[in-house]
C-alpha atoms as an extended CHARMM CRD file, in Angstrom:
* protein
*
       152  EXT
         1         1  UNK       CA           -208.7810000000       72.3800000000     -130.7210000000  PROA      1               0.0000000000
         2         2  UNK       CA           -211.0040000000       68.9660000000     -130.3560000000  PROA      2               0.0000000000
         3         3  UNK       CA           -214.5380000000       68.9330000000     -129.8210000000  PROA      3               0.0000000000
         4         4  UNK       CA           -215.6190000000       69.2820000000     -126.2630000000  PROA      4               0.0000000000
         5         5  UNK       CA           -217.3890000000       65.9770000000     -125.1020000000  PROA      5               0.0000000000
         6         6  UNK       CA           -219.4510000000       64.7670000000     -122.4820000000  PROA      6               0.0000000000
         7         7  UNK       CA           -217.8170000000       65.2700000000     -118.9930000000  PROA      7               0.0000000000
         8         8  UNK       CA           -216.0820000000       68.4520000000     -120.2250000000  PROA      8               0.0000000000
         9         9  UNK       CA           -216.5280000000       71.3250000000     -118.1440000000  PROA      9               0.0000000000
        10        10  UNK       CA           -217.3360000000       74.7800000000     -120.6210000000  PROA      10              0.0000000000
        11        11  UNK       CA           -214.8890000000       76.9530000000     -121.2870000000  PROA      11              0.0000000000
        12        12  UNK       CA           -214.8370000000       80.7380000000     -119.8320000000  PROA      12              0.0000000000
        13        13  UNK       CA           -216.0410000000       83.0520000000     -122.1780000000  PROA      13              0.0000000000
        14        14  UNK       CA           -217.8270000000       86.2510000000     -122.7980000000  PROA      14              0.0000000000
        15        15  UNK       CA           -219.5120000000       87.3420000000     -125.7700000000  PROA      15              0.0000000000
        16        16  UNK       CA           -222.1010000000       90.2160000000     -126.8700000000  PROA      16              0.0000000000
        17        17  UNK       CA           -225.4040000000       88.7280000000     -127.9550000000  PROA      17              0.0000000000
        18        18  UNK       CA           -227.9410000000       90.1510000000     -130.5520000000  PROA      18              0.0000000000
        19        19  UNK       CA           -229.5000000000       92.8900000000     -128.1380000000  PROA      19              0.0000000000
        20        20  UNK       CA           -225.3260000000       94.1010000000     -127.0510000000  PROA      20              0.0000000000
        21        21  UNK       CA           -225.5250000000       92.2900000000     -123.7120000000  PROA      21              0.0000000000
        22        22  UNK       CA           -222.3480000000       90.6460000000     -122.5650000000  PROA      22              0.0000000000
        23        23  UNK       CA           -222.9440000000       87.0650000000     -122.0090000000  PROA      23              0.0000000000
        24        24  UNK       CA           -220.3790000000       84.5050000000     -120.2880000000  PROA      24              0.0000000000
        25        25  UNK       CA           -220.4150000000       81.2020000000     -118.7780000000  PROA      25              0.0000000000
        26        26  UNK       CA           -220.9030000000       81.9770000000     -115.4950000000  PROA      26              0.0000000000
        27        27  UNK       CA           -224.4250000000       83.4040000000     -116.5280000000  PROA      27              0.0000000000
        28        28  UNK       CA           -225.1650000000       79.6310000000     -117.1520000000  PROA      28              0.0000000000
        29        29  UNK       CA           -224.1970000000       78.4760000000     -113.8100000000  PROA      29              0.0000000000
        30        30  UNK       CA           -227.2170000000       77.0540000000     -111.8170000000  PROA      30              0.0000000000
        31        31  UNK       CA           -229.1510000000       76.4680000000     -115.2140000000  PROA      31              0.0000000000
        32        32  UNK       CA           -229.4660000000       73.4760000000     -117.7110000000  PROA      32              0.0000000000
        33        33  UNK       CA           -228.5330000000       75.3140000000     -120.8820000000  PROA      33              0.0000000000
        34        34  UNK       CA           -228.7300000000       74.4880000000     -124.8130000000  PROA      34              0.0000000000
        35        35  UNK       CA           -225.8620000000       75.8630000000     -126.5360000000  PROA      35              0.0000000000
        36        36  UNK       CA           -226.4310000000       75.4280000000     -130.3980000000  PROA      36              0.0000000000
        37        37  UNK       CA           -223.6220000000       76.4130000000     -132.4050000000  PROA      37              0.0000000000
        38        38  UNK       CA           -224.9750000000       77.3870000000     -136.0990000000  PROA      38              0.0000000000
        39        39  UNK       CA           -223.1680000000       78.3210000000     -139.2970000000  PROA      39              0.0000000000
        40        40  UNK       CA           -224.6120000000       81.5800000000     -140.4180000000  PROA      40              0.0000000000
        41        41  UNK       CA           -227.6880000000       83.3560000000     -139.3870000000  PROA      41              0.0000000000
        42        42  UNK       CA           -230.3870000000       83.7590000000     -142.4040000000  PROA      42              0.0000000000
        43        43  UNK       CA           -229.2640000000       80.5970000000     -143.8930000000  PROA      43              0.0000000000
        44        44  UNK       CA           -231.8530000000       77.8470000000     -144.6370000000  PROA      44              0.0000000000
        45        45  UNK       CA           -230.6650000000       75.0840000000     -142.1500000000  PROA      45              0.0000000000
        46        46  UNK       CA           -229.7220000000       77.9910000000     -139.4630000000  PROA      46              0.0000000000
        47        47  UNK       CA           -233.0400000000       79.2890000000     -139.8400000000  PROA      47              0.0000000000
        48        48  UNK       CA           -235.1710000000       76.0150000000     -139.3550000000  PROA      48              0.0000000000
        49        49  UNK       CA           -233.1060000000       75.3770000000     -136.6420000000  PROA      49              0.0000000000
        50        50  UNK       CA           -233.6130000000       78.6650000000     -134.7730000000  PROA      50              0.0000000000
        51        51  UNK       CA           -237.3310000000       78.7340000000     -135.6140000000  PROA      51              0.0000000000
        52        52  UNK       CA           -237.8440000000       75.1790000000     -134.2740000000  PROA      52              0.0000000000
        53        53  UNK       CA           -235.9710000000       75.9460000000     -130.9280000000  PROA      53              0.0000000000
        54        54  UNK       CA           -238.2290000000       79.4210000000     -130.8440000000  PROA      54              0.0000000000
        55        55  UNK       CA           -241.7060000000       77.6050000000     -131.2490000000  PROA      55              0.0000000000
        56        56  UNK       CA           -240.7530000000       75.0530000000     -128.9030000000  PROA      56              0.0000000000
        57        57  UNK       CA           -239.4050000000       77.4040000000     -126.5080000000  PROA      57              0.0000000000
        58        58  UNK       CA           -241.8870000000       77.0810000000     -123.5210000000  PROA      58              0.0000000000
        59        59  UNK       CA           -241.6930000000       73.1520000000     -124.1060000000  PROA      59              0.0000000000
        60        60  UNK       CA           -238.1120000000       73.4610000000     -123.5660000000  PROA      60              0.0000000000
        61        61  UNK       CA           -238.3280000000       75.8400000000     -120.5670000000  PROA      61              0.0000000000
        62        62  UNK       CA           -240.5480000000       74.0110000000     -118.8720000000  PROA      62              0.0000000000
        63        63  UNK       CA           -238.1400000000       70.8530000000     -119.1920000000  PROA      63              0.0000000000
        64        64  UNK       CA           -235.7390000000       73.2530000000     -117.3820000000  PROA      64              0.0000000000
        65        65  UNK       CA           -233.5990000000       74.3770000000     -120.0650000000  PROA      65              0.0000000000
        66        66  UNK       CA           -232.3350000000       78.2000000000     -121.1590000000  PROA      66              0.0000000000
        67        67  UNK       CA           -230.9780000000       78.3000000000     -124.8270000000  PROA      67              0.0000000000
        68        68  UNK       CA           -228.1350000000       80.1590000000     -126.3610000000  PROA      68              0.0000000000
        69        69  UNK       CA           -227.3980000000       80.4820000000     -129.9550000000  PROA      69              0.0000000000
        70        70  UNK       CA           -223.4040000000       81.0030000000     -131.3130000000  PROA      70              0.0000000000
        71        71  UNK       CA           -222.4700000000       81.5020000000     -134.6850000000  PROA      71              0.0000000000
        72        72  UNK       CA           -219.3900000000       84.1380000000     -135.6990000000  PROA      72              0.0000000000
        73        73  UNK       CA           -221.8220000000       86.6370000000     -137.4030000000  PROA      73              0.0000000000
        74        74  UNK       CA           -221.7870000000       90.1720000000     -136.0680000000  PROA      74              0.0000000000
        75        75  UNK       CA           -224.0790000000       91.5720000000     -133.9520000000  PROA      75              0.0000000000
        76        76  UNK       CA           -226.1440000000       93.5800000000     -136.0630000000  PROA      76              0.0000000000
        77        77  UNK       CA           -226.4640000000       90.2490000000     -138.4510000000  PROA      77              0.0000000000
        78        78  UNK       CA           -227.6770000000       88.2760000000     -135.3480000000  PROA      78              0.0000000000
        79        79  UNK       CA           -230.2590000000       91.1290000000     -134.4610000000  PROA      79              0.0000000000
        80        80  UNK       CA           -231.6680000000       91.3910000000     -137.9410000000  PROA      80              0.0000000000
        81        81  UNK       CA           -231.9520000000       87.3370000000     -138.2010000000  PROA      81              0.0000000000
        82        82  UNK       CA           -233.7720000000       87.3810000000     -134.4840000000  PROA      82              0.0000000000
        83        83  UNK       CA           -236.0250000000       90.1120000000     -135.6630000000  PROA      83              0.0000000000
        84        84  UNK       CA           -236.8450000000       89.0540000000     -139.0920000000  PROA      84              0.0000000000
        85        85  UNK       CA           -238.3730000000       85.9220000000     -137.0410000000  PROA      85              0.0000000000
        86        86  UNK       CA           -240.7040000000       88.0870000000     -134.5490000000  PROA      86              0.0000000000
        87        87  UNK       CA           -237.6890000000       88.1370000000     -131.7330000000  PROA      87              0.0000000000
        88        88  UNK       CA           -235.8750000000       84.6340000000     -130.7020000000  PROA      88              0.0000000000
        89        89  UNK       CA           -236.7920000000       84.4420000000     -126.8640000000  PROA      89              0.0000000000
        90        90  UNK       CA           -233.0490000000       83.4290000000     -126.4010000000  PROA      90              0.0000000000
        91        91  UNK       CA           -229.8340000000       85.3910000000     -127.0070000000  PROA      91              0.0000000000
        92        92  UNK       CA           -227.5110000000       84.8430000000     -130.0540000000  PROA      92              0.0000000000
        93        93  UNK       CA           -223.9450000000       85.4240000000     -129.7770000000  PROA      93              0.0000000000
        94        94  UNK       CA           -222.2360000000       87.3330000000     -132.1890000000  PROA      94              0.0000000000
        95        95  UNK       CA           -218.5510000000       85.1960000000     -131.9210000000  PROA      95              0.0000000000
        96        96  UNK       CA           -217.2590000000       87.3500000000     -134.2770000000  PROA      96              0.0000000000
        97        97  UNK       CA           -213.6170000000       86.1480000000     -133.1820000000  PROA      97              0.0000000000
        98        98  UNK       CA           -214.3120000000       82.7510000000     -133.1980000000  PROA      98              0.0000000000
        99        99  UNK       CA           -212.9070000000       82.7060000000     -129.6110000000  PROA      99              0.0000000000
       100       100  UNK       CA           -215.6150000000       80.4590000000     -128.0380000000  PROA      100             0.0000000000
       101       101  UNK       CA           -216.5010000000       78.3520000000     -131.6360000000  PROA      101             0.0000000000
       102       102  UNK       CA           -212.5830000000       77.4430000000     -131.4110000000  PROA      102             0.0000000000
       103       103  UNK       CA           -212.9710000000       76.8660000000     -127.5090000000  PROA      103             0.0000000000
       104       104  UNK       CA           -216.0420000000       73.8500000000     -128.1620000000  PROA      104             0.0000000000
       105       105  UNK       CA           -214.0460000000       72.6280000000     -130.8850000000  PROA      105             0.0000000000
       106       106  UNK       CA           -217.0110000000       73.2670000000     -133.9480000000  PROA      106             0.0000000000
       107       107  UNK       CA           -214.7890000000       74.8880000000     -136.3720000000  PROA      107             0.0000000000
       108       108  UNK       CA           -213.3880000000       72.3290000000     -138.8990000000  PROA      108             0.0000000000
       109       109  UNK       CA           -213.3810000000       71.3600000000     -142.5880000000  PROA      109             0.0000000000
       110       110  UNK       CA           -216.9240000000       71.1450000000     -144.4060000000  PROA      110             0.0000000000
       111       111  UNK       CA           -218.2300000000       69.8710000000     -147.5030000000  PROA      111             0.0000000000
       112       112  UNK       CA           -220.5850000000       71.1640000000     -149.6060000000  PROA      112             0.0000000000
       113       113  UNK       CA           -221.0290000000       70.4850000000     -153.5870000000  PROA      113             0.0000000000
       114       114  UNK       CA           -217.8990000000       68.5980000000     -153.9030000000  PROA      114             0.0000000000
       115       115  UNK       CA           -216.0160000000       71.5950000000     -152.1520000000  PROA      115             0.0000000000
       116       116  UNK       CA           -214.0020000000       71.7130000000     -149.2840000000  PROA      116             0.0000000000
       117       117  UNK       CA           -214.0250000000       74.5730000000     -146.8300000000  PROA      117             0.0000000000
       118       118  UNK       CA           -213.7610000000       75.5670000000     -143.3540000000  PROA      118             0.0000000000
       119       119  UNK       CA           -216.8160000000       76.7280000000     -141.2400000000  PROA      119             0.0000000000
       120       120  UNK       CA           -218.8320000000       76.3020000000     -137.8700000000  PROA      120             0.0000000000
       121       121  UNK       CA           -219.6730000000       72.5450000000     -137.5470000000  PROA      121             0.0000000000
       122       122  UNK       CA           -223.3730000000       72.4800000000     -136.4210000000  PROA      122             0.0000000000
       123       123  UNK       CA           -223.0110000000       71.1400000000     -132.9950000000  PROA      123             0.0000000000
       124       124  UNK       CA           -225.5320000000       71.3280000000     -129.7590000000  PROA      124             0.0000000000
       125       125  UNK       CA           -224.4740000000       71.1360000000     -126.4220000000  PROA      125             0.0000000000
       126       126  UNK       CA           -226.4940000000       70.3700000000     -123.1670000000  PROA      126             0.0000000000
       127       127  UNK       CA           -224.6830000000       71.5130000000     -120.1150000000  PROA      127             0.0000000000
       128       128  UNK       CA           -225.8070000000       71.2130000000     -116.7810000000  PROA      128             0.0000000000
       129       129  UNK       CA           -226.0230000000       73.5210000000     -113.6220000000  PROA      129             0.0000000000
       130       130  UNK       CA           -222.6780000000       72.9370000000     -112.8810000000  PROA      130             0.0000000000
       131       131  UNK       CA           -221.3700000000       73.7270000000     -116.7390000000  PROA      131             0.0000000000
       132       132  UNK       CA           -220.8330000000       69.9860000000     -117.4500000000  PROA      132             0.0000000000
       133       133  UNK       CA           -221.2340000000       68.9870000000     -120.8330000000  PROA      133             0.0000000000
       134       134  UNK       CA           -224.1330000000       66.1270000000     -120.7580000000  PROA      134             0.0000000000
       135       135  UNK       CA           -224.7470000000       65.3840000000     -124.2920000000  PROA      135             0.0000000000
       136       136  UNK       CA           -223.5940000000       66.4030000000     -127.4350000000  PROA      136             0.0000000000
       137       137  UNK       CA           -225.4760000000       66.5300000000     -130.4940000000  PROA      137             0.0000000000
       138       138  UNK       CA           -223.3720000000       66.5440000000     -133.8650000000  PROA      138             0.0000000000
       139       139  UNK       CA           -225.7820000000       65.0890000000     -135.9590000000  PROA      139             0.0000000000
       140       140  UNK       CA           -228.1860000000       67.7400000000     -135.9360000000  PROA      140             0.0000000000
       141       141  UNK       CA           -231.7660000000       67.8240000000     -137.4920000000  PROA      141             0.0000000000
       142       142  UNK       CA           -232.6700000000       71.4760000000     -137.9410000000  PROA      142             0.0000000000
       143       143  UNK       CA           -236.2380000000       70.8500000000     -138.5400000000  PROA      143             0.0000000000
       144       144  UNK       CA           -236.8740000000       68.8670000000     -135.5720000000  PROA      144             0.0000000000
       145       145  UNK       CA           -234.2460000000       69.8000000000     -133.2960000000  PROA      145             0.0000000000
       146       146  UNK       CA           -236.3620000000       70.3180000000     -130.1480000000  PROA      146             0.0000000000
       147       147  UNK       CA           -237.6850000000       66.5910000000     -130.0500000000  PROA      147             0.0000000000
       148       148  UNK       CA           -234.2160000000       65.7070000000     -130.8350000000  PROA      148             0.0000000000
       149       149  UNK       CA           -233.3240000000       67.3430000000     -127.5840000000  PROA      149             0.0000000000
       150       150  UNK       CA           -235.9710000000       66.2320000000     -125.2880000000  PROA      150             0.0000000000
       151       151  UNK       CA           -235.4650000000       62.2760000000     -126.7660000000  PROA      151             0.0000000000
       152       152  UNK       CA           -232.0630000000       62.1100000000     -125.4860000000  PROA      152             0.0000000000
């Protein structure tokens, strides 16, 4: 599946988060939401990104946003990741079957240290109250992601 783009409606989904709550796309209706996809919990880039959003949660909330993180990690890994950093103020979805990841088109070929492999492409989607994508950020600045979102 190709990467979703501005103007697309987000796909239907349901997935458990780090606290074992079932989250669906319908839970996002009526809210502006930041959905950020990250490769793996507790890795340096993912930690920088998640912590940046957590540290600036009130700024993003004041701007009207809710936040959801998504990776292919298991619920336990997501929970440990959140707990390690004092509990992120937003849910981390455990998309172990990659249904949401594939539906948004963020699974693909990556390169690292000269090796190619498939994995989650770090991508952030901003959606409106009607579940329509208003912005796609595919060149994420992990340490400064909040400013990147707010500048858009």
